[in-house]
C-alpha positions in Angstrom: 0.0 0.0 0.0 1.2 3.5 -0.9 0.7 5.7 2.2 -0.8 9.1 1.4 0.1 12.3 3.3 -2.7 14.8 3.8 -1.1 18.2 4.3 -4.1 19.4 6.4 -3.8 16.5 8.8 -0.1 16.7 9.0 -0.3 20.4 10.0 -3.4 20.0 12.2 -1.3 19.3 15.4 1.7 21.5 16.4 4.9 20.1 15.0 7.6 18.6 17.4 10.4 20.9 18.4 13.8 20.2 17.0 14.9 18.7 20.3 11.7 16.5 20.5 12.2 15.3 16.9 15.9 14.4 17.5 14.9 12.5 20.7 12.3 10.5 18.7 14.7 9.8 15.9 17.3 8.5 18.4 14.7 6.3 20.0 13.6 4.8 16.7 17.1 4.2 15.6 17.9 2.3 18.9 14.6 0.4 19.4 12.8 0.5 16.1 9.3 1.9 15.4 7.4 0.3 18.3 4.0 2.0 17.8 1.9 1.3 14.6 1.0 4.1 12.3 -2.7 4.8 12.1 -4.3 5.0 8.7 -7.7 6.0 7.3 -7.8 3.8 4.2 -4.4 4.9 2.7 -4.2 8.3 4.4 -1.8 8.6 7.3 -3.6 9.9 10.4 -1.2 9.4 13.3 2.6 8.9 13.1 3.8 11.5 10.5 7.2 12.0 12.3 7.7 8.3 12.8 6.9 7.6 9.2 9.4 10.3 8.0 12.1 8.9 10.2 11.5 5.3 9.1 11.5 6.3 5.5 14.7 8.2 5.9 16.6 5.4 7.6 14.9 2.4 6.0 13.4 1.2 9.2 10.3 -1.2 9.0 7.1 -0.2 10.7 3.6 -1.5 11.3 0.3 0.1 10.3 -3.2 -0.3 11.7 -6.5 0.8 10.1 -9.1 2.8 12.1 -12.4 1.7 10.6 -14.6 4.0 12.7 -13.9 7.1 10.6 -16.7 8.3 8.4 -15.4 11.8 7.5 -12.5 14.1 7.8 -14.2 15.6 10.9 -14.1 12.1 12.5 -10.4 12.0 11.8 -9.7 15.4 13.3 -11.8 14.7 16.4 -9.8 11.5 17.0 -6.5 13.3 16.5 -7.6 16.0 19.0 -8.7 13.4 21.7 -5.6 11.4 21.1 -3.3 14.4 21.7 -5.4 15.7 24.6 -4.5 12.5 26.5 -0.7 13.0 26.1 1.3 14.4 29.0 3.8 16.1 26.7 1.1 18.5 25.4 1.4 22.0 26.9 -1.5 23.9 28.5 -1.8 26.2 25.6 -1.8 23.4 23.1 -4.5 21.6 25.1 -6.6 24.7 25.1 -6.3 25.2 21.4 -7.2 21.6 20.7 -10.2 21.7 23.0 -11.5 24.8 21.3 -11.0 23.2 17.9 -13.0 20.2 19.1 -15.8 22.7 20.2 -15.9 24.3 16.8 -16.3 20.9 15.0 -19.0 19.7 17.4 -20.9 23.0 17.1 -20.7 22.9 13.3 -22.0 19.4 13.3 -24.9 20.4 15.5 -25.7 23.3 13.2 -25.6 21.0 10.2 -28.0 18.5 11.9 -30.4 21.3 12.8 -30.3 22.7 9.2 -30.8 19.3 7.7 -33.7 18.5 10.0 -35.4 21.8 9.1 -34.9 21.1 5.4 -36.5 17.7 5.7 -39.4 19.1 7.7 -40.0 21.7 5.0 -40.4 19.0 2.4 -43.1 17.0 4.1 -46.6 17.9 5.3 -46.7 19.7 8.6 -47.1 17.2 11.5 -49.5 17.6 14.3 -48.3 20.0 16.9 -45.8 18.4 19.3 -46.0 18.7 23.1 -44.4 22.0 24.3 -41.5 20.2 26.0 -40.7 18.2 23.0 -40.9 21.2 20.6 -38.6 23.2 22.9 -36.0 20.5 23.0 -35.6 20.3 19.2 -32.7 18.2 17.6 -30.2 16.8 20.1 -27.3 19.2 20.7 -23.8 18.5 21.8 -22.7 20.3 24.9 -19.9 22.7 24.1 -20.0 25.3 26.9 -16.9 26.9 28.1 -17.0 24.6 31.2 -17.1 21.5 28.9 -14.1 22.9 26.9 -12.2 23.6 30.1 -12.9 20.1 31.4 -11.7 18.5 28.1 -8.5 20.5 28.3 -8.0 20.0 32.0 -7.8 23.8 32.4 -9.8 26.5 34.2 -12.5 28.4 32.3 -10.5 31.6 32.9 -7.5 30.0 31.1 -9.8 29.0 28.2 -11.0 32.5 27.9 -7.4 33.8 27.8 -6.5 31.3 25.1 -9.6 32.4 23.0 -8.4 36.0 23.4 -4.9 35.1 22.2 -6.3 33.3 19.2 -8.4 36.3 18.2 -6.1 39.3 19.0 -2.5 38.2 19.3 0.0 38.6 16.4 1.6 35.4 15.0 4.8 36.5 16.8 3.0 36.6 20.2 1.3 33.3 19.6 4.6 31.7 18.9 6.1 33.2 22.1 3.3 31.7 24.2 3.5 28.4 22.3 7.3 28.2 23.0 6.9 29.1 26.6 8.6 32.5 26.4 5.5 34.1 28.0 2.7 32.7 30.1 -0.9 32.3 28.8 -2.0 34.9 31.3 0.6 37.5 30.3 0.1 36.8 26.6 -3.6 37.5 26.9 -2.8 40.8 28.6 -0.2 41.8 25.9 -2.7 40.8 23.2 -4.8 43.8 24.1 -2.0 46.1 22.8 -1.9 47.3 19.1 -0.2 44.8 16.8 2.9 47.0 16.4 3.5 47.1 20.1 3.0 43.3 20.4 5.6 42.7 17.8 8.1 45.1 19.5 7.5 43.4 22.9 8.2 40.0 21.4 11.3 41.3 19.7 12.5 42.6 23.1 12.5 39.1 24.6 11.0 37.7 27.8 11.7 40.7 30.0 10.2 43.1 27.5 7.1 40.9 27.3 6.7 40.8 31.1 7.2 44.6 31.2 4.5 45.1 28.6 2.1 42.9 30.5 2.8 44.8 33.7 2.2 48.2 32.1 -1.2 47.0 30.6 -2.3 45.8 34.1 -1.2 49.1 35.7 -3.1 51.1 33.1 -6.2 49.0 33.7 -5.8 49.5 37.5 -5.5 53.3 37.0 -8.6 53.4 34.8 -10.7 51.3 37.2 -13.2 53.4 39.1 -12.4 53.8 42.7 -14.7 51.8 44.9 -16.2 54.2 47.5 -17.0 52.7 50.9 -20.5 53.2 52.3 -20.8 56.3 54.4 -21.6 54.5 57.6 -19.1 51.7 57.1 -16.0 51.4 59.4 -13.8 51.9 56.4 -15.4 55.2 55.5 -15.2 56.4 59.1 -11.5 55.4 59.4 -10.3 56.7 56.0 -10.2 60.5 55.7 -11.1 62.1 52.4 -7.5 63.3 51.9 -6.4 59.6 51.7 -8.9 58.9 49.0 -7.8 62.0 47.1 -4.2 60.8 47.3 -5.1 57.4 45.9 -6.9 59.1 43.0 -3.9 61.3 42.3 -1.5 58.3 42.3 -3.7 56.4 39.9 -3.8 59.5 37.6 -0.1 59.7 37.7 0.3 56.0 36.8 -2.0 56.5 33.9 -0.1 59.5 32.7 3.3 57.8 32.9 2.0 54.6 31.2 0.6 56.8 28.3 3.9 58.6 28.1 5.8 55.4 28.0 3.6 54.1 25.2 4.3 57.3 23.2 8.0 57.0 23.7 8.0 53.3 22.6 6.1 54.3 19.4 8.6 57.1 18.7 11.4 54.6 19.3 9.9 52.2 16.8 9.6 55.0 14.2 13.3 56.0 14.7 14.4 52.3 14.3 12.5 52.2 11.0 14.1 55.4 9.8 17.6 54.2 10.8 17.0 50.9 9.0 15.8 52.7 5.9 19.0 54.9 5.9 21.2 51.8 6.4 19.5 50.1 3.4 19.9 53.2 1.2 23.6 53.6 2.0 
């Protein structure tokens, strides 16, 4: 059998790092390919790295057919569940995979509902169903944020942060969190910055990323309305108005300095571009 490589499936899961690939190659050279490659007919589903190493070094391997697949979606769901169970997968990778699983299941539910509606439109209207049955409608797969978090073994807050990173982060910032240079929490914070500032923060390395996240948090704290204690509460009686005014002044100063810092960083980026242009022209 001639094994076929589907580029979509090969790229569906994050590739191994160079160190991980080298370790796998060393293991196969020493012990052979112990785990069978998983196929869907003649399409390779699981074992792309093992297959490449075996082909390169002429090492024999075994294959097994998964006969439960009915569509490409079935294959992708199997790949996701398979990788979610592996200990080597990072928190960020697990979150991304669980969100992909959610998208597939929700799309399937939408297709089922649409198909059922189309079939109902082609036949004579049935007698009215009981209220409870009509409200239930077609069976739906649960894909709440809690379900996604449970599948990924993460908190719902972390899942929300990963969603924000996927929607707002630049490719450079995504790669930084994927490689572990920045935490998920900090990356979600930096993702709220304009794209140019995200790129500059990543280029500055781990310390610059941490500083950028810190500045965003300080800005949010400065803009957060001051919670006033109730007039008759012990806190209100103990805290003079002057102290509250001082807190407000400090927050305003933090906001002013943060804004000034952002302006200076933008000017610095512009100067770098001008210097680069002059160097290229010389």
